[in-house]
N, C-alpha and C positions, 0 to 999 in steps of 0.2 A: 230854617231853613231857605236856601238860597234855592229856588225852581230853575229851574232852565228846561231845556227843550219841550217836550212831551209833555210834561207837567205846568210849565213855567204857562205856556200857550193855554190850559186848560185853566188853569185859574183862573188866567187872564180874561180870557170867554164867561168864566163864573163868575169874577167881577159882575162883568157887566151885562151880564142874565142874570143873575140874582137866584138860579140856581129853585126858581118856583119861591123863592121866599124871600125874608128880609136878606138883605145883603150884606154880609161876614165882608168885613177887613181883612188885610192881607195878611195880620195879625192873629185874625181869633181862627182862622184857616193854614192847615198842615197838611203838605204833600206828605200819603201815607207810600205811592211807588206807585211806578208806571211797570201794568201790568201788558204789553204786547200794544197792542190799540188801545188799551182801555188805562184809566187813572183811577189810584185812591185817595181820597181825602176824610180829614175829621174839620169839626169845626169845631172851638167853646176848647177849655183844659184838656188836657190827655185823661186828668182824676174823674171827667167829671162832662165828659161830651156832648154836646146838646144834638149834633145831625154827620152823622159820618156817611159817602155814597160812594159808588163807581160810575164811571163819565167817562165818555167818548164821543168825540165832533165825527161825522162824518169824514169819511178822506177827502184828503185833497183832490182834487179832478175831478171831484163827482159835483152831480148839481146843487148838491144841497151845500157843497162847501165853499168858507167862508158867508155863510148868509146866517150867525148865530145860535144852526141848528143843533144840539145835545141828546143824549138820549141817557137819564142815570136812574142809579137803583140805590135808594137814598133809604138809612135807618133813623126815627129819632126816638132813643133811649127813655127819654123821658114818658113821650107820647105811646109805648108800649108798641111803636111801630116799626116794624122787620124789612125789609126787602117792597120797598114799595116802588114800582114802573112813574117815571114821570120823563115827560123826550119833552123839547123845543121844538118844534116847528119849522123849518123852514120856510114857509108861509101858512097865513089862517087858510084853513079846510072849511068848508061850504057845510058841513057838517061831521061825521065819526069819522075815523081813520081808520086803516085797519091797517092795525100790525104782522106782517108775514116773517115766519124761520120756515126753512125747509118746505115742508109738506104742510105745514098748520098757520092757521090765520086767525086771530085774535082784534075783537073791533072793542076801538078804544072812544074812549070817552074823548071831545075835545070843545076848549072855549081860550078863543083867539088862538094864541099861537102853542098854544099846551096842548099835549094827551095825557091819558091816563088812566088804569085799566078799570073796568069797570070796580071791581070788588077788590079786597084781600087776595078770597082765594084767587079773580083771572089774575093775580098778581103773583101767585106762586106758581102757578102755570105757566105763566109767559116766564119767568125765572129759570124756571127748572127749563124747559123748550132752550131758554137760552143759551143755559151749561153745557148744553150739547152740538148746538149749532154751529156754523162755520160766518156768517153772512143773515144779516134781517134788514126791513126794508119800509118802513111805516109808509102808506099812498091814501093820498085820496085828491079834491079837486078841490081848488083855490075856489076861494067866493067871486071870481070870474072866471070861475067853468076850465079851469085850465086844469089836465092831470096833473099830479107832483107825487116824486116818490124818492125819500130820503134813505139811504143807504148804511148800513153801518158793518162793518167785520166787527164778529166775535174773541178773535183772537188775543188771549187773557182776560177772559171776562170774568169766569168762575173765580182763577186769580184773583179778579179786583174785587169784586163779588167780597167776597173771601176775609181779605183785608180788612175791608169798610166795616162788613161783622163784627171783626171780631176786636176794632179799634173801638167800637160799639155797642160794652156788652148790656145784656135787657135789663132794666132798674128794677130792686125788689119791692 
């Protein structure tokens, strides 16, 4: 599948970042679709995918744009992991970071420029809140003491998560 526009930019960014795991080749990654600000992708063969995910980058013109930041929600059928959030931050934080959506705030664990929910229950709460939100931000303090915030639009997130989940059904 030829990837153009937003799907192509997301795929290029994913290849460079490795999406918090072993990088897949372009032949191993298939664009499922682009849903407003979010894309959905599948890695591996259609009959036995290894990972499927919804992903977005910070909007152009924001402080985090072009710094390699992204937010993703992934499923790994073989590991029985569903809807796990992973965020690549624009800066390495000094400690934990906070994910804010509307009136909800979630503490994320951070290591280097990567951040994750505390556990599967936190993943589920975050994903449920993302589905009803319009935007989210991940904020913290860099290792040099400068505050930062990576902002994301949530338009299309529910559709992208659903498309990725359907493309990676649980293995029995």
